[in-house]
C-alpha positions in Angstrom: -86.6 -93.1 108.5 -83.2 -94.0 109.9 -81.7 -91.0 111.7 -78.7 -90.9 114.2 -77.8 -89.3 117.5 -75.9 -86.0 117.3 -74.1 -84.1 120.1 -72.4 -80.7 120.0 -71.3 -78.3 122.6 -72.9 -80.0 125.5 -76.5 -80.4 123.4 -77.6 -83.7 122.2 -79.9 -84.0 119.0 -81.0 -86.3 116.2 -79.5 -85.8 113.0 -81.7 -86.7 110.0 -79.4 -86.1 107.1 -79.7 -84.0 103.8 -81.7 -86.9 101.8 -84.3 -87.2 104.7 -84.5 -83.4 105.3 -85.4 -83.1 101.6 -88.0 -86.0 101.8 -89.9 -85.5 104.8 -89.1 -81.8 106.0 -90.6 -78.7 104.4 -88.9 -75.7 104.3 -91.4 -73.5 105.5 -91.6 -75.1 108.9 -89.8 -73.5 111.7 -90.2 -76.4 114.1 -91.6 -79.7 114.3 -93.2 -81.7 117.0 -91.8 -85.2 117.9 -93.4 -87.7 120.4 -90.6 -88.9 122.6 -92.1 -91.7 125.1 -95.5 -90.6 124.9 -94.9 -87.0 125.0 -95.0 -84.5 122.7 -92.1 -81.7 122.2 -91.6 -79.1 119.9 -88.1 -78.4 118.4 -87.2 -75.6 116.3 -85.2 -76.3 113.0 -82.3 -74.0 112.8 -81.4 -71.8 110.0 -78.6 -74.1 108.8 -81.0 -77.2 109.1 -81.2 -77.0 105.2 -77.5 -76.7 104.6 -74.7 -77.9 107.0 -76.7 -79.1 110.0 -79.9 -81.2 109.2 -80.4 -82.0 113.0 -82.9 -80.9 115.6 -81.5 -80.7 119.1 -82.7 -79.8 122.5 -82.6 -81.1 126.2 -85.3 -83.4 126.0 -83.4 -85.6 123.4 -80.5 -85.4 125.8 -82.7 -86.9 128.7 -84.2 -89.7 126.2 -80.8 -90.9 125.2 -79.7 -91.1 128.7 -82.6 -93.1 129.5 -82.1 -95.4 126.7 -78.3 -95.7 127.1 -77.5 -94.2 124.0 -75.8 -90.9 125.4 -72.2 -92.1 124.5 -70.7 -93.5 121.3 -67.3 -94.0 119.8 -66.0 -91.0 117.9 -67.7 -91.0 114.1 -70.3 -93.8 115.3 -73.5 -92.7 116.3 -76.4 -94.6 117.3 -78.9 -95.2 114.8 -82.7 -94.3 115.6 -86.0 -94.3 113.9 -88.0 -91.1 113.1 -91.4 -92.0 112.4 -93.2 -89.3 110.1 -96.8 -89.2 111.5 -98.4 -86.3 109.8 -97.0 -82.8 108.4 -94.5 -81.6 111.0 -95.1 -84.3 113.6 -92.9 -87.3 114.0 -92.4 -90.2 116.6 -88.8 -90.9 117.8 -88.0 -94.4 118.5 -84.9 -96.4 119.5 
């Protein structure tokens, strides 16, 4: 799936959007596993993931974005990234 970079209050995340959330995520998941540069990371899904904030966030995402030069973008034009579903609640993040 195509997702986008997200930043708010000094925290970075990956915004999957409402359509991808409905298609690739399950409401009974409280967290997901995401492989980033070969390492598995766990991210909690917020209570608002299903309503107003379809993104997951964490410091590991900020580190990855900086490493790949994706930590800055013009207002309203976040970078596109690929989040590959692997199985159940496990994904792989790619630039």
